[in-house]
C-alpha positions in Angstrom: -19.8 14.3 13.5 -16.6 15.4 14.0 -13.6 13.1 14.8 -10.9 13.6 17.0 -7.5 13.1 15.2 -5.4 11.0 16.0 -2.1 11.6 18.3 0.5 11.5 16.0 3.2 13.6 18.6 2.2 10.2 20.6 3.0 7.9 17.6 6.4 10.4 17.0 7.8 10.0 20.4 7.0 6.0 20.7 9.2 6.0 17.2 12.1 7.7 18.7 12.0 6.0 21.9 12.1 2.8 20.1 14.7 3.7 17.7 17.3 5.3 20.7 16.7 1.7 22.7 18.1 0.0 19.9 20.8 2.1 19.3 21.6 1.9 22.6 21.5 -2.1 23.4 23.2 -1.9 18.7 26.4 -0.3 20.7 26.4 -3.2 23.8 26.1 -5.7 20.8 27.2 -4.7 17.8 27.6 -7.7 15.4 23.5 -7.7 15.1 23.9 -4.6 12.9 26.8 -6.2 10.2 24.4 -9.7 9.7 23.8 -10.1 5.7 19.7 -9.4 5.4 18.3 -12.6 5.9 14.9 -11.2 7.3 13.0 -9.4 4.4 10.7 -7.0 5.9 7.6 -4.8 3.5 10.0 -1.9 3.8 12.8 -4.1 2.1 10.1 -4.3 -0.5 11.1 -1.3 -2.8 14.5 -3.1 -3.6 13.5 -6.8 -3.3 13.0 -7.4 -6.8 15.5 -9.1 -9.6 17.1 -6.6 -10.9 19.5 -7.2 -13.9 22.9 -5.7 -14.7 24.2 -4.9 -18.1 27.8 -5.0 -18.8 30.0 -2.0 -17.5 27.0 0.2 -17.5 26.1 1.8 -14.1 22.4 1.7 -14.0 20.8 -2.5 -12.9 17.2 -2.1 -14.6 13.8 -4.3 -14.0 10.6 -4.0 -14.4 6.9 -6.0 -14.6 3.8 -6.2 -16.6 0.4 -7.0 -15.7 -2.1 -8.0 -18.5 -5.8 -9.8 -18.5 -9.0 -10.7 -19.6 -11.9 -9.8 -17.4 -15.6 -10.7 -18.0 -17.9 -9.0 -15.6 -21.4 -8.8 -14.7 -23.5 -6.1 -12.5 -27.4 -7.4 -11.3 -28.0 -8.9 -14.8 -26.0 -6.2 -16.9 -22.7 -6.9 -18.6 -20.6 -5.0 -21.0 -19.2 -8.0 -22.6 -15.2 -9.8 -22.5 -13.0 -7.1 -22.7 -8.1 -7.6 -22.8 -6.8 -5.2 -20.2 -3.1 -4.3 -20.2 -2.6 -2.9 -16.2 0.4 -1.7 -16.1 4.3 -2.0 -16.7 6.2 -0.6 -14.8 10.1 0.2 -15.0 12.9 0.2 -12.1 15.9 1.7 -12.6 18.7 1.3 -9.5 22.3 2.4 -8.8 25.1 2.3 -6.5 26.6 5.9 -6.8 29.3 5.3 -4.4 29.7 3.2 -0.9 26.7 3.4 0.9 24.9 5.8 -1.2 22.2 4.4 -3.8 20.0 5.5 -6.3 16.5 3.8 -6.9 13.3 5.0 -9.4 10.0 3.3 -10.4 8.1 4.5 -13.3 5.0 3.1 -14.3 3.0 3.7 -17.7 -0.9 2.2 -16.2 -3.7 1.3 -19.3 -1.4 1.6 -22.5 0.2 5.1 -21.7 -3.1 6.3 -20.3 -1.9 6.7 -16.9 2.4 7.3 -16.3 3.3 8.1 -12.9 7.1 8.0 -11.3 5.5 5.6 -8.5 9.5 6.4 -6.9 12.8 8.2 -7.4 15.0 8.2 -4.6 18.6 8.5 -2.5 19.2 6.2 0.1 22.1 7.3 2.6 23.4 4.3 4.4 25.2 6.0 7.9 24.1 2.5 9.6 21.9 0.2 9.8 19.7 1.7 12.1 19.9 5.1 10.3 19.5 5.7 6.9 18.4 8.8 5.3 16.1 8.8 2.2 14.9 11.7 0.3 13.2 12.4 -3.3 9.7 10.7 -4.5 8.9 8.5 -1.7 5.9 5.9 -1.0 4.6 6.5 1.7 4.4 3.5 3.9 1.3 3.1 5.5 -0.3 -0.7 5.7 1.8 -2.9 3.5 -0.1 -3.2 0.1 1.6 0.5 -0.9 5.2 -0.5 -0.3 4.7 -4.4 -1.6 2.1 -3.5 -4.8 4.2 -5.7 -7.7 1.7 -8.2 -9.9 3.9 -11.0 -9.5 4.0 -11.2 -5.4 -0.1 -11.5 -5.4 -2.2 -14.2 -6.2 -5.0 -12.1 -7.5 -5.6 -9.8 -10.5 -7.2 -7.0 -8.9 -5.2 -5.0 -6.2 -7.4 -5.0 -2.5 -10.2 -2.3 -2.3 -9.1 -1.1 0.9 -5.8 -0.3 -1.0 -7.5 1.0 -4.0 -10.7 2.6 -3.4 -10.5 3.2 0.1 -6.6 4.1 1.0 -4.3 5.9 -2.4 -2.8 2.5 -3.9 1.1 3.4 -4.8 0.8 6.7 -2.7 3.5 8.5 -3.3 5.0 12.8 -2.6 8.3 14.1 -2.8 10.2 14.5 0.8 12.3 13.3 3.1 13.0 10.7 5.8 14.9 8.2 8.3 14.8 4.7 7.9 16.1 1.0 10.0 16.7 -1.9 10.4 17.7 -4.1 14.2 18.4 -7.6 13.8 18.1 -9.7 16.4 18.0 -14.5 16.7 15.2 -14.9 14.4 13.6 -11.3 14.6 14.2 -8.1 12.6 12.7 -4.5 13.9 12.4 -2.0 11.3 11.5 1.3 11.5 10.6 4.3 8.5 9.6 7.5 9.1 8.7 10.6 6.3 7.3 14.2 5.7 6.2 14.6 2.8 3.7 17.0 0.7 -0.2 15.7 1.4 -3.5 15.5 0.8 -5.6 18.5 -1.0 -9.3 19.3 -0.4 -9.9 16.5 -3.4 -10.6 13.9 -0.5 -14.2 15.5 -0.1 -14.4 17.5 -3.5 -14.4 15.6 -6.0 -16.4 13.6 -8.3 -17.1 10.3 -6.3 -19.3 12.6 -3.9 -18.2 11.2 -1.0 -15.1 11.5 1.0 -12.0 9.7 -1.4 -8.9 10.1 -0.7 -7.4 8.4 -3.7 -8.8 11.9 -5.4 -5.8 13.7 -3.7 -3.6 11.3 -6.5 -4.9 13.4 -9.5 -2.9 16.2 -8.4 0.0 16.4 -10.1 1.3 19.3 -8.8 1.8 17.8 -5.3 5.3 16.8 -6.4 6.6 20.0 -7.0 5.0 22.3 -4.2 2.4 21.5 -0.9 -1.7 22.5 -1.5 -0.6 24.3 1.7 2.6 24.2 3.1 1.7 21.7 5.7 3.4 18.5 5.7 2.2 15.1 5.9 3.7 12.2 8.4 4.2 8.9 7.6 5.5 6.5 10.2 6.0 3.0 10.5 7.0 0.1 13.1 7.0 -3.3 11.7 8.8 -6.5 13.2 10.0 -10.2 11.8 10.4 -14.0 12.6 11.9 -16.1 10.9 8.6 -19.1 11.7 6.1 -16.9 12.5 6.2 -13.6 10.3 5.7 -10.0 10.3 3.3 -7.4 11.7 3.5 -3.8 11.1 2.0 -0.8 12.6 1.7 2.4 10.5 0.2 5.9 10.8 -0.4 9.1 8.0 -1.8 12.0 9.6 -1.6 15.5 8.3 -3.8 18.5 7.1 -5.9 17.8 3.5 -6.6 21.6 3.2 -6.1 25.5 2.3 -6.7 27.2 5.2 -4.6 30.5 4.5 -3.6 32.0 1.2 -0.7 35.1 1.4 -1.0 35.2 4.9 -4.9 35.8 5.5 -6.4 33.4 7.2 -9.8 31.3 5.0 -10.5 28.6 7.2 -10.1 26.6 10.4 -7.1 23.7 9.8 -8.7 20.5 8.5 -7.2 17.2 9.3 -7.0 13.6 8.3 -5.4 10.5 10.2 -4.9 7.6 9.0 -4.1 4.1 11.1 -2.9 0.8 10.0 -1.7 -3.0 10.8 -0.9 -5.3 8.6 0.0 -9.2 9.3 2.1 -11.4 7.4 2.8 -15.2 8.4 3.1 -18.8 7.0 1.5 -21.4 9.0 4.4 -24.0 8.8 2.7 -27.8 9.0 1.0 -26.7 5.7 3.0 -24.0 4.1 -0.5 -21.8 3.9 0.3 -18.2 3.5 -2.0 -15.2 5.5 -1.9 -12.1 3.8 -3.8 -9.5 5.8 -4.1 -5.5 6.4 -7.0 -3.1 8.5 -6.9 0.3 8.0 -9.1 3.7 9.7 -9.3 6.7 8.1 -9.8 9.8 9.8 -10.9 13.4 8.6 -12.2 16.4 9.8 -15.3 17.3 6.9 -16.2 20.8 7.4 -19.9 20.7 9.3 -21.8 22.5 6.1 -21.2 19.0 4.5 -24.3 16.4 4.2 -23.4 13.7 5.9 -22.8 11.4 2.7 -19.1 12.6 3.1 -18.1 10.3 6.3 -15.4 11.9 9.0 -14.7 7.8 9.1 -14.1 5.1 7.2 -12.3 1.6 7.7 -11.7 -1.4 5.6 -8.7 -4.2 5.4 -8.4 -7.8 3.2 -7.0 -10.8 3.8 -5.2 -13.1 1.4 -5.2 -17.3 2.2 -2.6 -18.7 -0.2 -2.6 -22.6 0.1 -0.2 -24.6 -2.0 -1.0 -27.7 -3.4 1.8 -29.0 -6.2 5.4 -27.6 -5.8 7.5 -29.9 -8.4 8.4 -29.9 -11.6 6.2 -29.3 -14.5 6.4 -29.5 -18.1 9.8 -27.8 -18.3 9.8 -25.8 -14.8 11.5 -27.2 -12.2 10.0 -25.5 -9.8 7.0 -24.8 -10.4 4.0 -24.4 -7.5 0.4 -24.6 -8.4 -1.9 -22.8 -5.7 -5.6 -22.1 -4.4 -6.4 -18.4 -3.1 -8.7 -16.9 -1.9 -9.5 -12.9 -0.9 -12.6 -11.9 1.5 -12.6 -7.7 1.6 -14.5 -5.3 3.5 -14.3 -1.6 2.6 -16.8 1.2 5.0 -16.4 5.0 3.9 -19.0 6.3 6.5 -18.7 4.5 9.3 -21.7 6.1 11.6 -25.4 6.7 11.6 -27.7 9.6 10.1 -28.7 12.0 12.9 -32.1 12.3 11.9 -33.0 8.9 12.0 -30.2 7.0 14.2 -30.3 4.5 11.1 -27.5 3.1 10.0 -25.4 4.8 7.0 -24.8 1.9 4.9 -22.3 2.8 1.9 -20.2 0.0 2.3 -18.8 -3.5 -0.4 -17.9 -7.3 0.8 -16.2 -9.3 -1.4 -14.9 -13.0 -2.6 -12.3 -13.7 -4.8 -11.6 -17.8 -4.8 -8.5 -17.8 -7.2 -6.5 -20.8 -9.0 -2.7 -19.3 -9.8 0.0 -20.9 -11.1 4.2 -19.9 -10.6 6.0 -21.7 -13.5 8.8 -19.5 -11.4 8.7 -17.5 -8.0 8.7 -14.1 -10.7 6.0 -15.2 -13.0 2.3 -16.0 -12.3 -1.0 -17.0 -14.1 -4.0 -16.3 -11.7 -7.1 -17.0 -12.4 -9.9 -15.3 -10.6 -13.9 -16.0 -9.7 -14.7 -12.2 -7.8 -17.9 -11.7 -6.0 -19.3 -8.3 -4.8 -21.9 -7.1 -2.5 -22.0 -3.0 -2.7 -24.8 -1.5 -1.0 -25.2 2.7 -1.3 -25.6 5.0 1.4 -29.1 4.8 2.3 -28.9 0.8 2.3 -31.2 -0.4 -1.0 -30.5 -3.8 -2.0 -26.6 -3.9 -2.4 -25.8 -3.7 -6.1 -24.0 -7.8 -7.2 -21.3 -8.1 -9.4 -19.5 -11.6 -10.2 -16.4 -11.3 -12.5 -14.0 -14.1 -14.1 -10.6 -12.6 -14.6 -7.5 -14.3 -15.8 -3.9 -12.7 -16.1 -0.6 -13.1 -15.8 1.7 -11.0 -14.5 5.3 -11.8 -14.6 8.8 -9.7 -13.5 11.7 -9.3 -16.8 
């Protein structure tokens, strides 16, 4: 099955037109651009973290940790109880001079099993509407990829769609522009980057299916492009102080090595991803809604079997309801919340060519949770996780239940 690629040229043209329109209007009312940044969007997540300045050192530092317990059972079989140290992340930020900033994010996962530089970039702030960023940048596809810090979430696990369909914390070497325009009670932000991109591991991997996260295993992506073709990622987001935020993003490029030393090996094959994300708070009861949905389109070679899907989609929605917010124990602004996450991913959208039957490689998950925040920067969370995962042929779903208790905190 073939799929036509997303029209990324149209997206780029639309993004450019929006920026030009904003810039033209901004010249008429430049006061809109000089306001304090009271409207924080997901694009600000990289800097919207607690940092500590130590004496006269030129650096501000910070970070967060995540640790939890886990007990899970799949179809009646369990591997028992485990303690898990998920990650330790370190931030370093510096204002080099006026309007030139540097920030880095270094992550240690599962002890020191994986060590990753997730962000290390310079920002040149020419104008609120036009800022240049270069280095290792976080590709802004959806909202979770940018806004992934553990203490911000009431759930132990990261969303399935962000980790097992999209490559969570997906970052690459590259450069681009970003900016924001303020209106009364509104903020409009944009980002656009060219970076190194995916490789053919998205269809040649140990998962034996189309699996974008496999490209994270390519350590060479920080020093050279796999095929000499840049990956484009762009996002536009609109935020209102009352309603919340909605963002639309796109990421796409060639993933295969189509030539070697000037010799054509094959046709160019693309991967294209489209995502929409929402963040909102219901004012009457302060219910926080956070959701994301993404579509993946991959040009899979015709000689691959149908277990390698050329279309995928999935997403999640988090519903967090604060039920108590007051002084508890010695913490002045502690908060207790109930939360629920609903998740779905289909790794192979379509039907079998031979029978017309549905290809059933998908997963559902429901995660009720209780979270306690002594402060806004620290969360203790108790989750019950239930998953139904069906294989390619539609056999009865494997059912997994898990109880997890964890802690995550900035420091």
